[in-house]
C-alpha positions in Angstrom: 25.5 51.0 301.3 22.4 50.9 303.4 21.7 53.7 305.7 22.9 52.6 309.0 20.2 51.3 311.4 21.3 53.5 314.4 18.6 52.1 316.5 21.0 49.0 316.6 23.2 47.2 318.9 26.2 49.4 318.4 24.3 52.8 319.2 22.3 51.1 321.8 25.6 49.9 323.8 26.9 53.4 323.3 24.0 54.9 324.6 24.1 52.4 327.8 27.7 53.1 328.6 28.0 56.8 327.8 24.8 58.7 327.7 23.6 58.6 331.7 26.3 60.4 333.6 25.4 63.7 334.5 28.0 66.2 334.3 28.8 69.2 336.9 26.6 72.3 336.5 29.9 74.4 336.7 32.4 73.7 333.9 36.2 74.4 334.5 36.6 76.1 331.0 39.8 77.8 330.0 39.4 79.5 327.1 42.7 81.1 326.6 43.6 78.8 323.4 46.6 80.3 320.9 44.1 80.2 317.9 40.7 81.6 317.4 37.1 79.9 316.8 37.4 81.6 313.4 40.7 80.1 312.4 39.8 76.6 313.4 36.6 76.9 311.3 38.9 78.3 308.4 41.3 75.2 308.6 39.0 72.4 309.2 36.5 73.4 306.4 39.5 74.0 304.0 40.5 70.6 304.9 37.4 68.5 304.2 37.2 70.4 300.8 40.7 69.5 299.9 40.5 65.9 301.4 36.9 64.8 300.3 36.1 66.9 297.5 35.8 64.9 293.8 35.7 67.0 290.5 32.8 65.1 289.5 30.7 67.4 291.8 30.1 65.5 295.1 32.1 64.4 298.5 33.6 61.3 298.8 33.0 59.3 301.7 36.6 58.5 302.6 39.7 61.1 303.1 42.5 61.6 301.1 40.2 61.2 297.7 38.8 57.5 298.8 35.1 57.0 297.6 34.2 54.4 299.5 30.7 54.4 298.2 28.6 57.3 297.6 26.9 58.5 300.2 23.8 60.7 300.0 23.0 62.3 303.0 26.4 63.1 304.1 26.6 65.1 301.2 24.4 67.5 302.3 26.3 68.4 305.5 29.4 68.7 303.8 27.9 71.0 301.5 26.2 72.8 304.6 29.9 73.3 305.8 31.2 75.0 302.5 28.1 77.3 303.0 29.3 78.0 306.5 32.6 79.0 305.4 31.1 81.1 302.7 28.7 83.1 304.8 31.4 83.3 307.3 34.5 84.9 304.8 32.3 86.2 301.8 35.0 84.2 299.7 33.9 83.4 296.2 35.8 80.2 296.4 33.3 78.5 298.1 30.6 79.5 295.9 32.1 78.0 292.9 31.3 74.8 294.7 27.5 75.2 294.5 26.2 74.5 291.5 29.1 71.6 290.9 27.6 70.0 293.9 24.1 70.8 293.1 24.4 68.8 289.5 27.0 66.2 290.8 24.9 64.7 293.8 21.8 64.2 291.1 24.1 62.3 288.8 25.5 60.4 291.2 22.3 59.4 293.0 21.0 58.2 289.8 20.2 61.4 288.1 17.3 62.4 290.5 17.3 64.0 294.0 14.7 61.2 295.3 15.3 58.7 297.8 14.2 55.6 299.7 14.9 57.4 302.8 12.7 60.2 303.6 15.1 62.1 306.1 18.0 61.8 303.4 15.7 63.8 301.3 15.1 66.4 303.7 18.6 67.1 304.8 19.6 67.7 301.0 16.3 69.9 300.5 17.4 72.1 303.6 20.5 72.5 302.2 19.2 73.4 298.7 17.5 76.1 300.8 20.1 77.7 301.8 21.9 77.7 298.4 18.5 79.5 296.9 18.6 81.9 300.1 22.5 83.1 299.1 22.1 82.9 295.2 18.6 83.7 294.6 18.6 81.1 291.8 15.2 79.2 291.5 16.4 75.9 290.2 17.6 75.3 294.0 14.2 75.9 295.1 12.4 74.2 292.3 14.4 71.2 293.5 13.3 71.8 297.2 9.7 71.9 296.7 10.2 68.7 294.2 11.5 67.0 297.2 8.9 68.9 299.9 6.0 67.3 297.7 7.6 64.1 297.5 8.3 63.9 301.6 4.9 64.9 302.3 3.9 61.2 300.8 5.4 60.1 304.2 2.6 61.5 306.5 0.3 59.1 307.4 -2.3 58.6 310.0 -2.7 54.6 309.5 0.2 54.2 311.9 0.8 56.0 315.3 -1.7 58.7 314.3 0.5 60.7 312.3 4.1 61.5 311.7 6.4 61.2 308.8 7.5 57.9 307.9 11.3 56.9 308.1 11.4 55.0 304.7 9.5 54.4 301.9 9.0 50.9 302.1 8.6 51.2 306.0 5.4 53.6 306.3 4.4 52.1 309.7 8.2 53.3 311.2 7.9 56.8 312.6 11.1 58.4 313.4 12.5 61.5 315.2 15.2 61.7 312.2 12.2 61.9 309.5 10.2 64.3 311.5 12.7 66.6 313.1 14.5 67.9 309.7 10.9 67.9 307.7 9.5 70.7 310.3 12.6 72.5 310.4 12.2 72.5 306.1 8.6 73.6 306.5 9.2 76.6 309.0 11.9 77.7 306.6 9.8 77.5 303.8 7.2 79.7 305.1 9.4 82.2 306.7 10.8 82.7 302.8 7.3 82.4 301.3 4.8 83.5 304.2 2.6 80.9 302.8 0.4 79.4 305.5 0.4 75.7 304.2 4.1 75.5 305.3 3.5 76.7 308.8 0.5 74.5 309.3 2.8 71.4 308.3 5.9 72.6 310.3 3.3 72.9 313.4 1.6 69.5 313.0 4.8 67.4 312.3 6.2 69.3 315.6 3.3 68.5 317.6 2.9 65.2 316.6 6.5 64.6 317.6 6.5 66.2 320.9 3.4 64.3 322.1 4.7 61.1 320.7 8.5 60.9 320.9 9.4 63.8 323.6 9.7 63.2 327.1 8.4 66.3 328.7 9.8 65.5 331.9 13.5 64.9 331.0 13.7 66.4 327.5 14.9 63.2 325.7 13.8 63.0 322.1 13.2 59.1 321.5 14.3 57.4 318.2 11.1 56.1 316.6 7.7 54.7 317.4 6.9 51.5 315.3 3.3 51.8 314.1 2.3 48.5 313.8 3.3 47.8 317.8 3.1 51.2 319.1 6.4 50.1 320.9 8.4 53.3 321.5 12.4 53.0 320.9 13.5 55.1 323.9 17.1 55.4 322.6 18.0 59.5 322.5 20.7 60.6 320.1 22.5 63.8 320.0 21.0 64.0 316.2 17.1 63.7 317.0 18.0 66.1 320.3 19.4 68.8 317.7 16.6 68.8 315.1 14.0 69.1 318.1 15.6 72.0 319.4 16.1 73.3 315.9 12.2 73.2 315.1 11.7 74.5 318.4 13.7 77.8 317.4 12.1 78.4 314.0 8.7 78.1 315.4 9.5 80.5 318.3 11.2 82.9 315.6 8.0 82.5 313.9 5.3 82.7 316.9 7.3 84.3 320.0 5.8 81.6 322.2 8.1 81.2 324.9 6.8 77.6 325.0 9.1 76.4 322.3 12.2 78.2 323.8 11.3 76.2 326.9 11.1 73.0 324.8 14.4 73.6 323.5 15.7 74.5 326.6 14.9 71.1 328.1 16.0 69.1 324.8 19.5 70.9 325.1 20.0 70.1 329.1 19.1 66.7 328.4 21.8 66.4 325.6 24.6 68.2 327.7 23.8 66.0 331.1 23.0 62.9 329.3 24.4 62.5 325.9 28.1 63.0 326.9 31.4 61.8 327.7 31.5 62.7 331.2 35.2 62.5 331.9 35.6 65.5 329.5 32.3 67.4 329.5 32.1 66.8 325.6 29.4 65.2 323.5 29.7 61.2 323.0 31.1 59.5 320.2 28.2 57.8 318.5 30.4 55.4 316.4 31.4 56.0 312.8 29.6 55.9 309.6 25.8 57.9 309.9 26.9 58.1 313.8 29.7 60.1 313.3 27.4 62.9 311.8 25.0 63.0 314.8 26.8 65.3 317.1 27.7 67.9 314.5 24.0 68.2 313.6 23.0 68.7 317.5 25.9 71.6 317.5 24.3 73.4 314.5 20.8 73.7 315.8 22.5 74.2 319.5 24.4 77.3 318.2 21.1 78.8 316.4 19.3 78.4 319.9 22.3 79.9 321.8 21.9 83.3 319.5 18.5 83.7 320.3 16.9 86.3 323.4 14.5 84.5 325.4 17.0 81.8 327.0 16.8 81.2 330.9 20.0 83.2 332.2 20.3 80.5 334.7 21.2 78.0 331.8 22.9 80.4 329.2 26.4 80.5 330.9 26.3 76.8 331.3 25.4 76.1 327.7 27.7 78.6 326.5 30.6 76.9 328.4 29.6 73.7 327.7 29.9 74.2 323.6 33.0 76.2 323.8 34.5 73.5 326.1 33.4 70.8 323.1 35.1 73.0 320.7 38.6 73.0 323.1 38.7 69.8 323.6 38.1 68.6 320.3 41.2 71.0 318.9 43.4 69.8 321.3 42.6 66.2 321.5 40.4 65.1 318.5 42.6 66.0 315.8 46.1 64.8 314.2 48.4 68.1 314.6 49.4 69.0 311.1 46.6 67.0 309.0 43.8 68.7 310.7 41.3 65.5 310.2 39.0 64.1 313.0 37.4 61.0 314.4 34.2 60.3 315.5 35.4 60.9 319.2 36.5 64.4 320.0 38.6 62.9 322.7 40.8 60.8 320.3 42.9 61.3 317.1 42.1 59.5 314.1 43.7 56.4 313.2 44.1 56.1 309.6 41.6 57.1 307.3 38.8 59.9 308.2 35.1 59.2 307.1 33.3 62.2 305.9 30.9 62.1 308.4 33.2 62.9 311.1 35.3 65.6 309.3 31.7 67.0 308.8 30.8 66.8 312.3 34.0 68.7 313.4 33.8 71.6 311.0 30.2 72.1 311.9 31.2 72.6 315.5 34.0 75.0 314.5 32.0 76.9 312.1 29.4 77.0 314.7 31.5 78.3 317.3 32.9 81.0 314.9 29.5 81.9 314.0 28.3 82.5 317.6 31.2 84.2 318.4 30.5 86.7 315.6 26.9 86.9 316.8 27.8 88.1 320.4 30.0 90.9 319.3 26.9 92.6 317.5 
C-alpha cells in the first residue's frame, strides 16, 4: 500500500478543525489512578505483541492476526516498543524478537531494507541502531550504515537549497518527515562513533530544516517545501514536531548549546497548544493508517526532552502535566477495557479491528510515561 500522503485533504481537515484551539496554561490533572504507568506499559506492549506479531518475523498491520498488507515503517515503531519493554524490564523474552524481526522485515520487504521512501529507511535504521546499542551485534550496525549511505543520496541543493528528499522519485519534495529522523540518526551515530562526519550531517540537516520549515515565532514545524515551486505546505503535524524536538535534544546533548533547548521548547509548546483536542487537553486524532502513529512519535521525543536539565521551569510543570493527562485520558477513554486495544483517538474506544499504528502509538505513550517516571526517581 502506498504510504499515505498526509499532506492530503483528510489531515488538512483534521488540522483545520482540531489544531488551533489553545489550551489553558493550568491543567486540572488528577494523577490518582488505580494502575501505574509501568503496569499500563506492560499490558499495552504485551498486547501489541499478542495481537500483531507474525511468526514469520514481522508485525501484521491489523489486530488479531490480520495482515492487511505489509507496512514497512510501522514495523520499526512496533519493534521500538518491544525495545522499550526490554529496557524497562530487562526480561529476555523481549530480546527473542530482535533477530527474528531483523530477518523477517528484510524478507517481507523484498529481501532488502531499502525503500522508495527515505523516511521509512530512516525509521528502520534508528530502530536497528537501538538494537546494536543493546546487543553489540555488528549485523545491526552494518544494516544501519548501509541504509545511511542510501539516505544521503536524498540530499540535494538543486531544490530548496538543500534538505533531504522524501522519496527517491520526488527529489524536489523536501519534507520534515525525511529530515527530522535523519538528523536524529546522524546525531546518534556521532554519539556512538565520535566521527565528525555524522555530527556535521546532523547539524547541516537540522539547520536547513530550521531555516526552511520551522516558524521561529510560533514553534510550528511545516510539513514540506516543493522545491520546484518553493511553495511551503504549512500543515503542522505532531510527527514532525516530535522529530524536530528529538534532533534539538540530541544536539543539545552533544554541544550543550541552550539554543537547541529553546527550539525544543518552542516546538513542544506549539504542539501542546495547537495540535490538540482542546475538550480533553490531549494530542488530537490525526486519522488512521500512517496518521495514527504521529502523536506516539511526538511523545517519544517529547519524553526525552522532559528528561533533560535546562528546561525553563515556567514550562516544565505544564509540559509534565500535559503528557500525564494524555496518559490518563487514553487509559480511561481510549481503550476497550479487557482487550487493551487502542484507536487513533485517545478519547474514543476502538470500533472493531485496530491497526498496528494506533496500538504502537498508545504503547509509546505508556512506555514513555513509565520511562519518565523512572527517570524522576533517580
